[in-house]
Phi, psi and omega in degrees: 000323175294323178298319181296314179298313182295317184288327174298318178295315181294320178300312182294321177297318185291320185295317187286320181291317175301308177303316188282317190268337186235027189296343184262349183274157179293332178291322180290325180295320181292312180294326177293325173297323186272352186226347180244012176257157183297143168070025180278156172308315183285331172289322172297320178295317176303316180291322170308317181295316172305319182293315181294321180299308185291333177298337184271348187255135180271106183244121178256012186277131178294322175301305178307311179293326175297317181283327179295339176295333186256002190296319173298317184293326184294318171303302189295330177285319193267342188253018178276163182291001184260305189282317189296294186296328180283326191243301191283315184300325174292326181288314175302318177306312176293323178299321188272001173270001177286143182282329193272142176292319189289330175289321174303317182286315174309303179310309183293319176301309184297310182303309179300323181295305178305322175299310187303310187295314183296315184285332175301301180301324177294317172306313185289326174287326181277350185290317177297321173305312184290326174296315176297314185298316179295322174294323181292318179300312173298331173292310186292327182294316179289317180298324176255012179043051182277130180242140181259135180239000000 
C-alpha cells in the first residue's frame, strides 16, 4: 500500500513539475500529449494506481457508495464531444488565463466539484428513466419474441 501511494505521489509530482516548468519545450509538449489528454497512457496508469490504492481501503460510507455508483456516468456525461468542448473547455481556458496559481487551483477545484455534482444529479435523475426503458424493451422483446443474432 505504501509503495502504491509513493508511486502515485511521485508520478503526480513529475507530471506537475513537467507541466509547470517545461511547458514551452518540445519534451514537455510530448509529455503533455501523453499525460494530460483524456485516455492517455500516463493518465490511465495514474487512474489504475488510484484504483489499486482504493481497493486496499475498506469504505463503508453510504454517501461514498451512493456516489460511486455514478462514476462511470459522470465520466461519460462530462467527457463527450458535445459538453466538453462547448461548456467545460472554455471555462478551463478562462481559469488558466489567470495569473495566480492559487486562483487556478481554486478555479479547477470549484469546476471539478461542480461537474461532479451536476453529472451525479443528472445520473440519479435519469436512472429511473433508463430502468423503465429497459423494462419496456424487455416486455416488447418477450411479446414479439425478438431474437438477436
